[in-house]
C-alpha positions as CSV (number, residue, x, y, z in Angstrom):
1,M,119.4,92.9,96.8
2,S,121.7,92.6,93.8
3,S,121.3,89.7,91.5
4,S,124.8,88.4,92.2
5,T,124.4,88.6,96.0
6,A,121.0,86.8,95.9
7,K,122.4,84.1,93.6
8,G,125.3,83.6,95.9
9,K,123.0,83.0,98.8
10,A,120.6,80.5,97.2
11,P,121.5,77.0,98.3
12,S,122.5,74.4,95.7
13,A,120.5,71.3,95.0
14,A,123.2,69.3,96.8
15,E,122.8,71.3,100.0
16,T,119.0,71.0,100.1
17,P,116.9,68.2,98.6
18,Y,113.8,70.4,98.6
19,E,113.1,73.8,97.0
20,L,113.1,76.5,99.6
21,P,110.2,79.0,99.7
22,W,111.3,82.1,97.9
23,V,110.7,84.2,100.9
24,E,113.5,82.2,102.7
25,K,115.7,81.7,99.6
26,Y,115.9,85.5,99.1
27,R,116.0,86.6,102.7
28,P,118.8,89.2,103.2
29,N,121.8,88.2,105.2
30,V,123.3,91.7,105.5
31,L,121.7,95.1,106.3
32,D,122.6,96.5,102.8
33,D,120.2,94.0,101.2
34,V,117.2,94.9,103.5
35,V,114.5,96.8,101.5
36,G,113.0,100.1,102.6
37,N,113.2,102.1,105.9
38,S,116.6,103.3,104.8
39,D,117.0,105.8,107.7
40,T,116.4,103.1,110.4
41,I,118.6,100.7,108.6
42,E,121.4,103.3,108.6
43,R,121.2,103.5,112.4
44,L,121.5,99.7,112.5
45,K,124.6,99.8,110.2
46,V,126.2,102.3,112.6
47,I,125.6,99.8,115.5
48,A,127.0,96.9,113.4
49,R,130.1,99.0,112.6
50,D,130.8,100.2,116.1
51,G,129.8,96.9,117.8
52,N,128.1,98.7,120.7
53,C,124.6,97.2,120.4
54,P,121.9,98.5,122.9
55,H,118.8,96.6,123.8
56,L,116.4,97.1,120.8
57,I,112.7,97.2,120.1
58,I,111.8,97.2,116.4
59,S,108.1,97.8,115.8
60,G,106.0,97.9,112.6
61,L,103.5,96.0,110.4
62,P,104.1,92.3,109.5
63,G,106.4,91.4,106.6
64,I,108.4,94.6,106.4
65,G,111.8,93.3,107.6
66,K,111.9,93.6,111.4
67,T,113.1,90.2,112.3
68,T,115.3,90.0,109.2
69,S,117.0,93.2,110.1
70,I,117.8,91.9,113.6
71,H,119.2,88.7,112.1
72,C,121.3,90.7,109.7
73,L,122.6,92.9,112.5
74,A,123.5,89.7,114.6
75,H,125.3,88.2,111.6
76,Q,127.4,91.4,111.1
77,L,128.1,91.7,114.8
78,L,129.0,88.1,115.6
79,G,130.3,86.7,112.3
80,D,131.1,83.0,112.7
81,A,129.9,83.0,116.3
82,Y,126.4,83.7,115.2
83,K,125.0,80.2,115.8
84,E,126.4,80.0,119.3
85,G,125.8,83.6,120.2
86,V,122.1,84.0,119.2
87,L,119.0,82.6,120.8
88,E,115.7,83.2,119.0
89,L,112.3,82.7,120.6
90,N,109.2,83.4,118.5
91,A,105.4,83.4,118.9
92,S,105.3,79.6,118.4
93,D,107.2,79.2,121.7
94,D,105.6,79.3,125.1
95,R,105.9,82.9,126.3
96,G,105.2,82.5,130.1
97,I,107.5,83.3,133.0
98,D,109.0,79.8,132.9
99,V,110.6,80.5,129.5
100,V,112.2,83.7,130.9
101,R,113.4,82.0,134.0
102,N,114.7,78.9,132.2
103,K,115.6,79.3,128.5
104,I,116.5,82.9,128.6
105,K,118.5,82.9,131.9
106,T,120.3,79.6,130.9
107,F,121.4,81.1,127.6
108,A,122.4,84.5,129.2
109,Q,124.6,82.6,131.8
110,K,126.2,80.3,129.1
111,K,129.8,81.1,128.3
112,V,130.4,81.6,124.6
113,T,133.5,82.7,122.6
114,L,132.6,85.9,120.8
115,P,134.6,88.5,118.9
116,P,136.1,91.1,121.3
117,G,133.6,93.7,122.7
118,R,130.6,91.8,121.3
119,H,127.6,90.5,123.2
120,K,125.3,87.5,123.0
121,I,122.0,88.4,121.4
122,I,118.5,87.1,122.4
123,I,115.9,87.8,119.7
124,L,112.3,87.8,120.9
125,D,110.0,87.8,117.8
126,E,106.4,88.9,118.3
127,A,107.4,90.2,121.7
128,D,104.0,92.0,122.1
129,S,102.4,88.6,122.6
130,M,104.4,87.9,125.7
131,T,102.3,87.7,128.9
132,P,102.6,90.7,131.3
133,G,104.1,88.4,133.9
134,A,106.8,87.2,131.5
135,Q,107.6,90.8,130.6
136,Q,107.9,91.8,134.2
137,A,110.3,88.9,134.8
138,L,112.3,89.9,131.7
139,R,113.0,93.4,132.8
140,R,115.2,92.2,135.7
141,T,116.9,89.6,133.6
142,M,117.8,92.4,131.1
143,E,119.6,94.3,133.8
144,I,121.4,91.4,135.5
145,F,122.9,90.1,132.3
146,S,123.5,93.4,130.4
147,N,127.3,92.9,130.6
148,T,127.1,89.8,128.4
149,T,123.8,89.8,126.6
150,R,121.7,92.1,124.5
151,F,117.9,91.7,123.9
152,C,116.3,92.6,120.5
153,L,112.5,92.6,120.5
154,A,110.4,92.6,117.3
155,C,106.8,93.5,117.6
156,N,103.8,94.8,115.7
157,M,102.7,97.3,118.4
158,S,105.4,98.7,120.8
159,N,102.7,100.0,123.1
160,K,102.0,96.4,124.2
161,I,105.5,96.2,125.6
162,I,105.5,97.4,129.2
163,E,107.0,100.8,130.0
164,P,110.0,99.5,132.1
165,I,111.2,97.4,129.1
166,Q,110.6,100.2,126.6
167,S,112.8,102.6,128.8
168,R,115.7,100.0,128.7
169,C,115.6,99.8,124.9
170,A,116.3,101.9,121.8
171,I,113.0,101.9,119.9
172,L,113.1,101.8,116.1
173,R,109.9,102.1,114.1
174,Y,109.5,100.6,110.6
175,A,107.1,102.1,108.1
176,K,105.1,100.2,105.5
177,L,107.1,99.5,102.4
178,R,106.5,101.6,99.3
179,D,105.1,100.1,96.1
180,Q,108.4,100.9,94.2
181,E,110.5,99.1,96.8
182,I,108.3,96.0,96.6
183,L,108.3,96.1,92.8
184,K,112.1,96.3,92.6
185,R,112.5,93.2,94.7
186,L,109.8,91.3,92.8
187,L,111.5,92.1,89.5
188,E,114.8,90.8,90.8
189,I,113.2,87.5,91.9
190,C,111.4,87.2,88.6
191,E,114.7,87.6,86.8
192,M,116.5,85.0,88.9
193,E,113.7,82.5,88.9
194,K,112.9,83.1,85.2
195,V,109.3,83.9,86.0
196,E,107.1,85.1,83.1
197,Y,104.8,88.0,84.0
198,N,103.0,91.0,82.7
199,D,102.5,94.5,84.1
200,D,99.0,93.7,85.4
201,G,100.4,90.7,87.3
202,L,103.0,92.9,89.1
203,T,100.3,95.6,89.8
204,A,98.1,92.9,91.3
205,L,100.9,91.5,93.5
206,I,101.5,95.0,94.9
207,F,97.8,95.7,95.4
208,T,97.3,92.4,97.3
209,S,100.4,92.7,99.4
210,E,99.5,96.1,101.0
211,G,103.1,96.9,101.8
212,D,104.0,93.4,103.1
213,M,107.1,92.1,101.3
214,R,106.6,88.6,102.6
215,Q,103.1,88.5,101.3
216,A,104.1,89.8,97.9
217,I,106.9,87.2,97.5
218,N,104.6,84.3,98.7
219,N,101.9,85.4,96.3
220,L,104.4,85.6,93.4
221,Q,105.6,82.1,94.1
222,S,102.1,80.7,94.6
223,T,100.9,82.3,91.3
224,Y,103.9,81.1,89.3
225,S,103.6,77.6,90.8
226,G,99.9,77.3,90.1
227,F,99.7,78.9,86.6
228,G,103.2,79.3,85.2
229,F,102.5,82.9,84.3
230,V,101.9,85.9,86.6
231,S,98.9,87.9,85.3
232,G,96.4,90.0,87.2
233,D,93.6,87.4,86.9
234,N,95.9,84.6,88.1
235,V,97.1,86.6,91.1
236,F,93.6,87.4,92.2
237,K,92.6,83.7,91.8
238,V,95.5,82.6,94.0
239,C,95.0,85.4,96.6
240,D,91.2,84.9,96.5
241,Q,90.4,88.6,97.0
242,P,87.5,90.5,95.3
243,H,88.7,91.6,91.9
244,P,89.4,95.4,91.8
245,I,87.9,95.7,88.3
246,I,84.5,94.6,89.6
247,V,84.9,97.0,92.5
248,Q,85.9,99.8,90.2
249,A,82.7,99.1,88.1
250,T,80.7,99.3,91.4
251,I,82.2,102.7,92.2
252,R,81.6,104.1,88.7
253,A,77.9,103.0,89.0
254,C,77.7,104.8,92.4
255,L,79.2,108.0,90.8
256,K,76.4,107.9,88.2
257,G,73.7,107.2,90.9
258,D,73.0,103.8,89.3
259,V,71.9,101.9,92.4
260,D,70.8,98.8,90.5
261,G,74.0,98.5,88.6
262,A,76.2,98.9,91.7
263,I,74.2,96.4,93.8
264,E,74.4,93.9,91.0
265,K,78.2,94.1,91.1
266,V,78.2,93.7,94.9
267,N,75.8,90.7,94.6
268,Q,78.2,89.2,92.1
269,L,81.1,89.4,94.7
270,W,78.8,88.1,97.4
271,E,77.7,85.1,95.3
272,Q,81.4,84.3,94.7
273,G,81.6,83.7,98.5
274,Y,83.5,86.8,99.7
275,S,82.6,88.1,103.1
276,A,81.3,91.6,103.8
277,V,84.7,92.4,105.3
278,D,86.5,91.3,102.2
279,I,84.2,93.4,100.0
280,V,84.2,96.6,102.1
281,V,88.0,96.5,102.6
282,T,88.6,96.1,98.8
283,I,86.1,99.0,98.1
284,F,88.1,101.2,100.5
285,R,91.5,100.3,98.9
286,V,90.1,100.9,95.4
287,V,88.5,104.2,96.3
288,K,91.7,105.4,97.9
289,I,93.6,105.2,94.6
290,F,90.6,105.9,92.3
291,D,91.5,108.8,89.9
292,E,88.0,109.2,88.4
293,M,86.5,111.2,91.2
294,P,87.2,114.6,92.8
295,E,89.0,114.7,96.1
296,Y,86.0,115.9,98.0
297,T,83.8,113.0,96.8
298,K,86.6,110.6,97.6
299,L,86.8,111.9,101.2
300,E,83.0,111.5,101.7
301,Y,83.1,108.0,100.2
302,I,85.9,106.9,102.6
303,K,83.9,108.3,105.5
304,E,80.8,106.2,104.6
305,I,83.0,103.1,103.9
306,G,84.6,103.6,107.3
307,F,81.3,103.6,109.2
308,T,80.1,100.5,107.3
309,H,83.4,98.7,108.0
310,M,83.0,99.5,111.7
311,R,79.4,98.1,111.8
312,I,80.6,94.9,110.0
313,L,83.4,94.4,112.5
314,E,80.9,94.7,115.2
315,G,79.2,91.7,113.8
316,V,76.6,93.0,111.3
317,G,78.3,91.4,108.2
318,T,75.2,91.1,106.0
319,L,74.4,91.9,102.4
320,I,71.9,94.5,103.6
321,Q,74.8,96.4,105.2
322,L,76.6,96.5,101.9
323,A,73.5,97.5,100.0
324,G,73.0,100.3,102.5
325,L,76.5,101.5,101.8
326,I,75.9,101.4,98.1
327,A,72.6,103.4,98.5
328,R,74.4,106.1,100.6
329,L,77.2,106.4,98.1
330,C,74.7,106.7,95.2
331,K,72.6,109.3,97.1
332,M,75.7,111.3,97.7
333,N,76.1,112.0,94.0
334,S,72.5,112.6,93.2
335,K,72.1,115.2,96.0
336,P,75.5,116.5,96.9
337,D,74.1,119.6,98.7
338,L,72.8,117.4,101.6
339,F,76.4,116.3,102.5
340,K,78.1,119.7,102.3
341,V,79.0,121.4,105.6
């Protein structure tokens, strides 16, 4: 998003008495401003240009621009008729058969003045949470009203959408956003909002967001509102995640075979109130990008971390599980031959 475009979109104080969340304030209105997934966005631009919109399913992780892309497409297809020509239902609405029979059918039957050759658009956000019965009812509705209405479904997992609906739609898959793409948008927002920051703060925002743009922008606003300065420590205080520096110290102790030192660091995180899942997930994310170990060791570490994560998710989220993980990681370095195939 260019600075001028974003500034042009931000509402004035006269229009809104309250400050909008930045995630809404800087939400793109046209496809050119959507960050990442450029190949898929190009396909949507072709649809917007030609005006022949098929039924769509867009799947991918949260916070990477699925719903925003659909809204941008609808804006570009319908122009001034956007408000009248779009119905959005999301996960907060009831998703049973009654909604399909009543709300969706009523909207599909409604006469609306649209630009020539355009269709009404029904956006179903979090469509994978619709009940199977509602999805079955929806497939017939999609056929009956296909002359006047197009359906755009956004979901995290397209495999939860029943096959008959999938076969009626063009399926687009969105990948996780890259760190550089998130960084670029964060820098633009920092410039427009006059946010003071350092490099550690931006790195921490990218680390905590895990490819989720919405999370990154929310964490930026929360940190700036709470502390007035975006530094690494401030971001981790706001996000309340185990600090990667402590986790890095734990891994270095494991590489040296220092069990006591590593367990002391894990105890420190445990006493700060972090759960076993929080700790093991952060250990995984730090190991994945840790440059101080050979690739072979990194793979073995990730395998052990994966097994521990699985046990914790099964309900054994105790300090003993974490201590067992640390012991296995330390043993791996003291006797590497035991682990070689």
